[in-house]
C-alpha positions in Angstrom: 7.3 -7.6 2.6 4.8 -9.5 4.6 1.0 -8.8 4.7 1.5 -7.5 8.3 4.0 -4.9 6.9 1.5 -3.9 4.2 -1.1 -3.2 6.9 1.3 -1.3 9.1 2.3 0.9 6.2 -1.3 1.5 5.3 -2.2 2.4 8.9 0.8 4.7 9.3 0.1 6.5 6.1 -3.7 6.7 6.0 -4.8 6.0 9.6 -6.2 2.7 11.0 -9.8 3.3 10.0 -9.3 5.0 6.6 -6.7 2.5 5.5 -9.4 -0.3 5.6 -11.8 1.8 3.6 -9.2 2.4 0.9 -8.1 -1.2 0.9 -11.6 -2.4 0.4 -12.9 0.2 -2.0 -10.2 1.9 -4.1 -9.5 0.1 -7.4 -5.8 0.0 -8.3 -4.8 -0.2 -11.9 -1.4 -1.4 -10.9 -2.8 -4.7 -9.7 -5.2 -5.5 -12.5 -8.1 -3.3 -11.5 -8.5 -4.9 -8.1 -8.9 -3.4 -4.7 -5.9 -4.0 -2.3 -7.9 -6.6 -0.4 -8.8 -8.4 -3.7 -5.2 -8.2 -5.0 -3.8 -9.7 -1.8 -6.4 -12.5 -1.8 -5.6 -13.3 -5.4 -1.9 -13.7 -4.8 -0.3 -10.3 -5.5 2.7 -9.6 -3.3 2.0 -7.1 -0.5 4.9 -4.9 -1.8 3.3 -4.7 -5.3 -0.1 -3.8 -3.8 1.5 -1.2 -1.5 3.3 0.5 -4.4 0.1 0.5 -6.5 -1.7 2.2 -3.6 1.1 4.7 -3.2 0.9 5.5 -6.9 -2.8 6.1 -6.9 -2.8 8.1 -3.6 0.3 10.2 -4.5 2.3 9.1 -1.5 5.7 10.8 -1.9 8.7 8.5 -2.5 10.3 9.5 0.8 7.3 8.0 2.7 6.9 4.8 0.7 9.3 2.9 3.0 7.4 3.9 6.1 7.8 6.4 8.9 11.1 5.2 10.4 13.0 4.0 7.4 14.8 6.5 5.3 15.6 5.8 1.6 19.2 5.6 0.7 20.6 7.9 -1.9 21.5 6.3 -5.2 
């Protein structure tokens, strides 16, 4: 996942304005107690940051791949 994909997923899930608020203010335990912006800047992979955000915000698994991508059955 690229950083641009991370921001697209954030905007799709939370809206363009609110996604920036979350990314700059919500502390994510899954990335060492950093905000998403801090985690990305310190070298965490965008996918790892996205999944940490999903966990904290209770994003359902079926929406964690984005709007147009459907998860495959295992």
